[in-house]
C-alpha positions as CSV (number, residue, x, y, z in Angstrom):
1,M,0.0,0.2,0.0
2,S,0.6,3.6,-0.5
3,F,-0.4,7.0,0.3
4,S,0.9,10.7,-0.4
5,H,2.1,12.4,2.3
6,G,-0.2,16.0,3.5
7,A,-3.8,17.0,4.6
8,H,-4.7,17.6,0.6
9,G,-2.9,14.4,-0.9
10,H,0.4,16.0,-2.0
11,G,4.2,15.3,-1.3
12,P,5.9,12.1,-1.5
13,K,5.0,8.5,-1.6
14,I,5.2,6.3,1.0
15,Q,5.3,2.8,0.2
16,A,4.7,0.1,3.9
17,C,6.5,-2.6,3.6
18,Y,7.0,-5.7,5.9
19,H,10.3,-7.7,7.2
20,P,9.8,-11.5,7.5
21,D,9.2,-10.7,11.3
22,G,6.0,-9.0,10.4
23,S,7.4,-5.6,11.6
24,L,7.5,-2.7,9.3
25,F,9.2,-0.2,7.7
26,F,8.3,2.3,5.2
27,D,10.3,4.0,2.4
28,T,9.5,7.7,0.7
29,I,10.3,8.0,-3.1
30,L,12.0,12.0,-3.1
31,L,12.1,12.6,-7.1
32,I,15.4,14.8,-7.5
33,R,15.1,15.8,-11.1
34,T,18.5,17.0,-12.8
35,I,19.2,18.4,-16.2
36,G,18.4,15.9,-18.7
37,H,16.7,13.1,-16.7
38,T,15.7,12.1,-13.1
39,L,17.3,10.6,-10.3
40,R,15.9,9.2,-7.0
41,M,16.8,9.9,-3.5
42,K,15.0,7.5,-1.7
43,V,14.2,7.6,2.0
44,I,13.0,4.5,4.5
45,H,11.6,5.2,7.6
46,I,12.7,2.3,10.4
47,P,10.4,2.5,13.3
48,C,12.6,1.7,16.8
49,L,12.1,1.0,20.0
50,E,8.5,2.6,20.9
51,D,8.6,5.6,18.9
52,N,11.7,6.8,17.8
53,Y,12.5,6.6,13.6
54,S,15.7,5.8,12.1
55,Y,16.2,6.4,8.6
56,L,17.7,4.9,5.3
57,V,18.8,7.1,2.7
58,I,19.7,5.7,-0.7
59,D,21.4,7.4,-3.5
60,E,19.6,5.3,-6.5
61,K,22.1,5.5,-8.9
62,T,24.9,3.9,-6.8
63,N,22.9,2.0,-4.1
64,Q,25.0,3.3,-1.8
65,G,23.4,4.3,1.6
66,A,23.6,6.3,4.7
67,V,21.7,5.6,8.0
68,V,20.2,8.3,10.3
69,D,20.3,7.4,14.3
70,P,20.0,3.4,13.6
71,V,19.6,2.3,17.3
72,E,18.4,-1.0,16.2
73,P,21.1,-2.2,13.7
74,D,19.8,-5.5,13.4
75,K,16.6,-3.9,11.7
76,V,18.9,-1.5,10.1
77,I,21.3,-4.3,8.3
78,E,18.2,-6.3,7.0
79,V,16.3,-3.4,5.4
80,A,19.4,-2.5,3.8
81,K,20.2,-6.2,2.2
82,E,16.3,-6.4,1.3
83,N,17.7,-2.9,-0.5
84,G,20.6,-3.8,-2.3
85,V,22.2,-1.3,-0.4
86,E,26.2,-0.6,0.6
87,L,26.3,1.0,4.0
88,K,28.5,3.9,3.6
89,I,28.0,6.1,6.6
90,V,25.8,7.0,9.9
91,L,24.9,10.5,10.7
92,T,24.3,10.8,13.8
93,T,22.2,13.4,15.2
94,H,23.0,13.8,18.8
95,H,24.4,11.8,21.8
96,H,21.3,10.2,23.5
97,W,21.2,6.7,23.7
98,D,18.1,6.1,21.5
99,H,20.0,7.6,18.9
100,A,23.7,6.8,18.8
101,G,23.0,3.8,21.1
102,G,23.8,1.1,18.5
103,N,26.5,3.2,16.5
104,E,29.2,0.6,18.2
105,K,27.7,-2.4,16.5
106,M,27.5,-0.3,13.0
107,K,31.0,-0.2,13.0
108,E,31.2,-4.4,14.2
109,L,27.9,-5.3,11.7
110,V,29.8,-2.8,8.9
111,P,33.5,-2.6,8.8
112,G,34.9,0.7,7.9
113,I,31.8,1.9,8.2
114,K,31.8,6.0,8.6
115,V,30.1,7.3,11.9
116,Y,29.4,11.5,12.1
117,G,28.5,13.4,14.6
118,G,28.1,16.5,16.4
119,S,32.1,17.6,16.8
120,I,31.0,19.0,20.9
121,D,28.3,16.3,21.7
122,N,30.4,13.7,22.8
123,V,28.8,10.9,20.4
124,K,28.9,7.3,21.3
125,G,31.4,5.2,18.3
126,C,32.1,8.6,16.3
127,T,34.8,8.1,13.4
128,N,34.2,12.0,12.1
129,K,33.3,14.8,14.0
130,V,31.2,17.3,11.6
131,E,31.0,21.4,12.7
132,N,28.2,23.8,11.7
133,G,28.7,23.8,7.5
134,D,30.9,20.8,7.1
135,K,29.7,19.1,4.0
136,L,29.7,15.5,2.8
137,S,28.5,13.4,-0.1
138,L,26.4,10.4,-0.5
139,G,26.9,8.2,-3.9
140,A,27.3,9.9,-7.1
141,D,25.0,12.8,-6.2
142,I,23.7,13.7,-2.6
143,N,25.1,16.3,-1.1
144,I,24.9,16.3,2.9
145,L,25.2,19.5,4.8
146,S,25.9,19.3,8.7
147,L,23.7,22.3,10.4
148,H,24.6,22.9,14.2
149,T,21.1,22.8,16.0
150,P,21.8,23.2,19.7
151,C,19.8,23.0,23.1
152,H,18.6,19.4,23.0
153,T,21.9,18.8,23.3
154,K,24.9,21.4,23.0
155,G,26.2,19.5,19.4
156,H,23.0,18.6,18.2
157,I,23.4,18.1,14.3
158,S,20.6,18.2,11.6
159,Y,21.8,16.7,8.0
160,Y,20.2,18.7,5.4
161,L,20.3,16.8,2.0
162,T,20.1,17.8,-1.5
163,G,21.0,16.6,-5.1
164,K,21.8,18.4,-8.5
165,E,18.8,20.9,-9.2
166,E,16.6,19.2,-6.8
167,D,13.3,20.1,-6.1
168,D,12.7,18.6,-3.1
169,P,15.9,18.5,-0.5
170,A,15.5,16.8,2.9
171,V,16.4,17.5,6.3
172,F,16.8,15.1,9.2
173,T,16.6,17.1,12.6
174,G,16.6,14.2,15.2
175,D,15.0,15.8,18.8
176,T,15.6,19.5,17.6
177,L,12.5,20.0,15.8
178,F,9.2,17.5,15.3
179,V,6.3,17.5,13.6
180,A,4.3,20.4,15.0
181,G,6.6,20.6,18.1
182,C,10.6,20.7,19.3
183,G,12.8,18.7,21.8
184,K,13.1,19.6,25.7
185,F,15.7,22.1,26.0
186,F,18.0,19.5,28.4
187,E,21.2,21.4,27.4
188,G,20.5,24.8,26.3
189,T,18.2,27.9,26.5
190,A,15.4,29.2,25.0
191,E,18.0,31.7,23.0
192,Q,19.7,28.9,21.7
193,M,16.1,26.8,20.1
194,Y,15.0,30.3,18.8
195,E,18.4,30.5,16.5
196,S,18.2,26.8,15.4
197,L,14.4,26.7,14.8
198,C,13.6,30.0,13.6
199,V,17.0,30.6,12.5
200,T,18.5,28.0,10.7
201,L,15.8,25.6,9.9
202,A,13.5,28.3,9.1
203,S,16.1,29.5,6.5
204,L,15.5,26.4,4.1
205,P,13.5,26.1,1.8
206,K,9.8,25.5,2.6
207,P,9.2,22.6,0.1
208,T,12.5,20.5,2.1
209,R,11.0,17.4,3.8
210,V,11.3,17.1,7.9
211,Y,12.5,14.3,8.8
212,C,12.2,13.9,12.5
213,G,13.5,11.6,15.3
214,H,10.2,10.7,17.1
215,E,6.7,9.6,16.3
216,Y,5.2,12.5,18.6
217,T,2.9,14.6,16.3
218,V,-0.7,13.7,17.2
219,K,0.3,15.1,21.2
220,N,2.1,18.1,19.2
221,L,-0.8,18.8,17.2
222,Q,-3.2,18.9,20.4
223,F,-1.2,21.0,22.4
224,A,0.0,23.2,19.2
225,Q,-4.3,23.7,19.7
226,T,-4.5,25.0,23.3
227,V,-1.9,28.1,21.8
228,E,-3.7,28.7,18.6
229,P,-7.3,26.9,18.8
230,E,-8.5,29.0,15.8
231,N,-5.7,27.9,13.7
232,A,-7.5,25.8,11.1
233,K,-3.9,24.2,10.0
234,I,-3.4,22.7,12.8
235,S,-6.9,21.0,13.3
236,Q,-6.7,20.0,9.3
237,K,-3.0,18.2,10.3
238,L,-4.4,16.9,13.2
239,S,-7.2,14.9,11.4
240,W,-5.4,13.5,9.1
241,A,-2.4,12.6,11.8
242,Q,-4.8,10.5,13.5
243,Q,-5.6,9.0,10.5
244,Q,-2.3,7.9,9.7
245,R,-1.5,6.4,13.1
246,Q,-5.2,4.8,13.5
247,S,-4.1,3.2,10.0
248,G,-0.3,2.2,11.2
249,L,1.4,4.9,9.0
250,P,4.0,7.5,10.2
251,T,2.8,11.4,10.4
252,I,6.3,11.9,9.2
253,P,7.7,13.4,6.7
254,S,6.4,17.3,7.2
255,T,8.2,19.9,5.2
256,I,9.6,23.4,6.8
257,G,6.8,25.2,5.2
258,E,4.1,23.2,7.3
259,E,6.0,23.8,10.3
260,L,5.7,27.6,9.9
261,E,2.6,27.4,9.4
262,I,1.7,24.8,12.6
263,N,4.2,24.9,14.5
264,P,3.9,27.1,17.7
265,F,7.9,27.3,18.3
266,M,8.5,28.2,15.0
267,R,5.6,30.8,14.8
268,A,7.0,32.2,17.7
269,D,8.0,35.4,16.0
270,L,4.2,36.4,15.0
271,S,3.1,38.8,17.2
272,E,-0.3,37.1,17.4
273,V,1.5,33.6,18.6
274,Q,3.4,35.8,21.4
275,E,0.2,37.5,22.4
276,K,-1.6,34.6,23.2
277,V,1.0,33.3,25.3
278,G,1.6,37.2,27.0
279,C,4.6,37.8,26.0
280,K,6.7,40.5,23.9
281,S,9.4,39.0,22.1
282,P,9.7,35.3,19.9
283,V,12.7,34.5,22.6
284,E,10.3,35.0,25.4
285,A,7.4,33.7,23.8
286,L,9.3,30.6,22.4
287,R,10.4,29.6,26.0
288,K,6.8,30.2,27.6
289,I,5.4,27.9,25.1
290,R,7.8,25.3,26.0
291,Q,7.4,26.0,29.8
292,L,3.4,25.2,29.3
293,K,4.6,21.8,26.9
294,D,6.4,20.8,29.8
295,N,3.0,21.1,32.3
296,W,0.6,19.8,29.9
297,R,-1.0,16.8,30.4
298,G,-3.3,16.6,27.5
């Protein structure tokens, strides 16, 4: 079965697939249009633990792959084998065990694999440290830009992937940006989260697909409704997300453009959102919204 992402049926196709053991993974095909021909960057969702996602990114021209946050390495290896993928790199968003905890085993299972992680994040199993602006590549045509997006952890990295002349970039945001939410401020400040969300990530092209680290969408949207109860786009997205989850399907990816419409943390720049939470500046509003979310028991 397959479905189109988005409340109105727009976006990439996501295919539901089953492992031999009956567990589920999903793949998304992002078309990357280049002069004279079409390349494909394929993204496969791999549900892990209770609500985590790892992602397998495939350059279909070479069948080389990168895996984002492979917390359950055996699952990742199985999906890679089923798709004929040669795993080349691990992209670790941050040091928390449910994201970096599989890195050492990945190195055992795939000798020579490179494990990337933030230079100041003390990522387990890291072989190659990256900083903001560092560039990597995968296969023939996929370029990877490291973006420092601190606050949840001090060295958190989001990875922005593009192809040649592409229409559909992708960003893997770990626990900095969720669909309609953001990560807790474990190692940083509201000022840092504002910079990460509303400056760094918000500046990416609006069609950029957002692949985050957890399936938190329904709860995040229910909270977002308490901040902006008359925001119709939040209500529409919530209805769609609930249908997805009831069908056992992911609510990811969203897009940067969509987040700017439904995510209260990325809307802290707006005077009407600041007014609703009794604040007069974006950073103050973002801090207050995080406090409200932390205390929310919806």
